[in-house]
C-alpha positions, -999 to 999 in steps of 0.1 A, spaced: 0 0 0 13 35 -9 4 62 17 8 99 15 14 117 48 7 154 51 21 172 81 27 209 89 63 203 99 90 177 98 86 154 128 121 159 142 137 165 168 114 145 191 109 172 217 72 177 218 41 154 218 30 162 183 64 155 168 67 123 187 33 110 177 38 118 140 74 103 140 64 70 155 33 67 132 55 74 102 83 50 109 62 22 121 38 24 92 68 27 68 80 -7 82 48 -22 65 39 1 36 54 26 12 53 61 28 58 96 13 59 126 37 49 161 25 57 189 49 70 224 54 107 231 51 127 228 84 141 260 96 173 249 113 201 223 110 188 201 138 154 198 122 170 193 87 190 163 100 156 146 105 152 144 67 181 119 64 169 100 95 135 95 78 150 87 45 170 60 62 137 45 74 127 42 37 104 73 38 103 96 8 104 132 20 93 163 1 94 198 17 77 230 8 89 266 14 74 283 45 51 311 37 56 345 53 24 341 74 39 309 88 72 323 99 78 325 137 90 361 137 56 373 123 35 352 147 23 381 169 14 402 138 -8 376 124 -23 368 157 -34 404 160 -47 404 124 -68 373 132 -87 393 158 -104 413 131 -105 385 105 -133 359 99 -105 333 100 -87 323 132 -49 325 135 -49 287 130 -55 294 93 -26 318 89 -3 294 108 -11 263 87 -22 274 52 0 283 23 -6 284 -15 27 266 -20 16 236 1 -18 235 -18 1 234 -51 23 205 -38 -7 186 -25 -24 190 -59 7 178 -77 11 148 -55 -25 136 -58 -26 143 -95 8 130 -107 13 101 -83 -8 71 -73 -16 66 -36 -39 42 -18 -44 63 13 -40 99 25 -31 105 61 -33 142 73 -18 152 107 -37 178 127 -72 192 120 -58 226 109 -44 209 78 -80 203 68 -80 239 55 -64 224 23 -83 210 -6 -80 173 -15 -93 163 -49 -89 125 -46 -111 95 -44 -87 75 -21 -96 70 16 -86 100 36 -79 103 73 -72 132 96 -53 125 128 -68 146 155 -41 150 181 -64 171 203 -98 187 200 -81 220 194 -111 243 201 -114 227 235 -78 237 244 -86 272 232 -117 273 254 -98 261 285 -70 286 278 -96 314 277 -111 302 310 -78 300 329 -57 328 313 -53 360 333 -34 381 307 -60 402 289 -45 400 254 -39 362 256 -74 358 270 -89 379 242 -70 359 215 -80 325 230 -116 336 231 -115 347 195 -97 315 184 -122 293 202 -153 311 188 -140 309 152 -122 276 152 -149 255 169 -170 256 137 -141 254 113 -125 224 131 -156 204 126 -159 215 90 -122 205 84 -128 170 100 -159 164 78 -137 166 47 -123 132 56 -136 97 54 -125 91 90 -112 110 120 -85 94 142 -87 105 178 -63 98 206 -91 89 230 -128 79 231 -135 111 250 -122 133 221 -143 112 197 -174 118 218 -168 156 219 -166 156 181 -196 134 177 -216 158 198 -209 186 174 -213 165 142 -229 131 147 -220 121 111 -183 121 118 -167 87 114 -138 80 138 -113 55 151 -95 58 184 -58 55 179 -42 63 212 -8 79 218 19 55 225 54 51 238 85 32 227 86 9 257 120 -5 246 136 30 246 118 42 278 123 15 304 130 14 341 166 20 352 179 -1 381 200 18 406 223 3 433 209 2 468 237 23 482 228 45 512 238 77 492 213 67 466 185 55 489 187 85 511 191 112 485 166 142 485 134 134 467 131 148 431 97 159 418 98 160 380 78 179 354 86 174 317 74 187 283 77 216 260 76 242 287 68 271 263 35 253 254 8 272 272 -9 243 290 26 233 304 35 268 315 1 274 331 3 240 349 37 244 364 29 280 375 -2 267 392 18 239 409 45 263 421 21 289 435 -4 265 451 12 231 458 50 236 461 48 257 493 26 230 509 49 203 497 80 220 511 64 221 545 60 184 544 92 176 525 117 204 532 145 186 513 124 180 481 136 194 448 116 203 418 130 197 383 113 213 353 128 196 322 120 206 286 126 231 259 116 267 257 110 277 293 97 313 293 113 339 316 87 335 343 96 298 346 133 304 345 128 329 373 115 302 396 150 286 396 167 319 401 145 326 432 146 291 447 177 270 449 156 238 453 142 243 417 160 234 385 149 245 351 169 226 324 158 240 291 161 215 262 177 182 271 195 156 250 179 126 267 148 129 289 154 94 303 182 107 324 158 130 342 131 103 346 157 80 361 165 105 388 129 113 396 111 101 427 77 113 415 65 126 382 38 153 383 13 164 356 -5 194 371 -23 204 339 -56 223 339 -56 230 302 -51 205 273 -67 178 252 -58 145 237 -35 124 258 -2 134 275 28 115 263 47 126 295 24 102 314 31 73 291 69 80 291 69 83 329 50 50 333 73 33 308 103 45 329 87 29 359 78 61 377 49 69 400 27 97 387 4 123 403 -18 141 378 -48 164 377 -79 148 361 -74 170 330 -38 159 328 -47 122 326 -76 125 302 -77 99 274 -55 73 292 -71 41 305 -58 46 340 -70 33 373 -68 60 400 -50 46 430 -34 17 411 -13 30 382 -17 68 389 -30 92 415 -55 118 403 -58 149 425 -73 183 416 -69 206 446 -36 219 459 -39 202 493 -48 168 477 -21 171 451 5 179 478 -6 150 500 -5 125 471 31 135 461 42 135 498 26 101 503 45 86 474 78 101 485 74 86 520 59 53 512 84 33 491 63 2 489 32 21 477 54 38 451 69 6 439 34 -10 434 23 20 413 55 20 393 50 -16 384 13 -11 375 21 18 353 48 -1 334 24 -30 329 -3 -7 315 21 8 290 34 -26 278 0 -40 273 -19 -11 258 3 18 247 34 5 229 38 22 195 41 -11 177 6 -22 190 -9 12 183 3 13 147 -7 -23 141 -43 -13 149 -41 17 125 -27 -5 97 -55 -30 102 -80 -1 97 -62 10 65 -63 -26 52 -99 -31 60 -111 1 44 -90 -5 14 -106 -39 10 -140 -24 13 -131 1 -14 -120 -27 -38 -151 -48 -31 -174 -19 -38 
């Protein structure tokens, strides 16, 4: 089977959830089928190195020049323009005439069996083709915009989030309806879309994790290791608003309570793009570390006593939870943070939404080594049985094969 993948950017380096999902879908599908990737040009050498990595996985790669409205240095300008436009900023961020021309050329001059489109915003493009077409809905984007509006205190950001939510809610559904089927990362996301448009066809294809790459690291039972200060870890693309908002909420509301219970505890915030307000946390408090981009997140998971996911905004499913579980780490999350994952509260994760409850859960896991070990083992088992990328992609390929067979029979 020949599959055309359309993505807004090259999925490399693997330093945010969207890139990680697209990369693993691509390379695992390419191990079974012929895959072509069409995306925007990378804008730095690290990203460009991903082209050869994908080509070495037998993936054909075609890139398209970035339009002026898609360039990062003009982001604020186009966000302000979107406030007085009928189209949301999402349109300016994702659409370009050059990409439309490349799509037309690919679908006209080449023969494909399936079209796979990543992110609902790419549904702004026109697809003149009779082949089965899928859109991979990483999140229900308009829901993230709504939650951002509800939690944001900055007036301009709140205004932009409100504008984006009102405009994109309708357009996201319209974009999804262009496709034969919508792939969601959770049944919850599918239900939200079905409420807006009952005719939407969907398949749940969850996020996954490479459980061979992320795995528990055994450490020697030396007193200096056993008795080291507890490390509370938060990971992700820190510049991403839900992550920034979540860690600020945790620092303001939970961290002071936790320090009373665990005076020697340290907080590590690991991930790229921490804004000034996050970096300032480390400058003001010697027990907090802000790393910025890291070469290998496994090193930080390995040192963590407890992984936290204090998110109040977001959608889809959080890869940080799956990675933490795969590394054999106990996790405390808000209910929103753990949405979309088939967890069992109290067994493989602890869900707490108030500052006091969140603090008590983290403190309990720090102090109770046996409880922590049981949760670590349960989380690892959950990942191995339900969320390994190979199993996730096998399910997706079965869907492709079944719908291709139906097309041939009809």
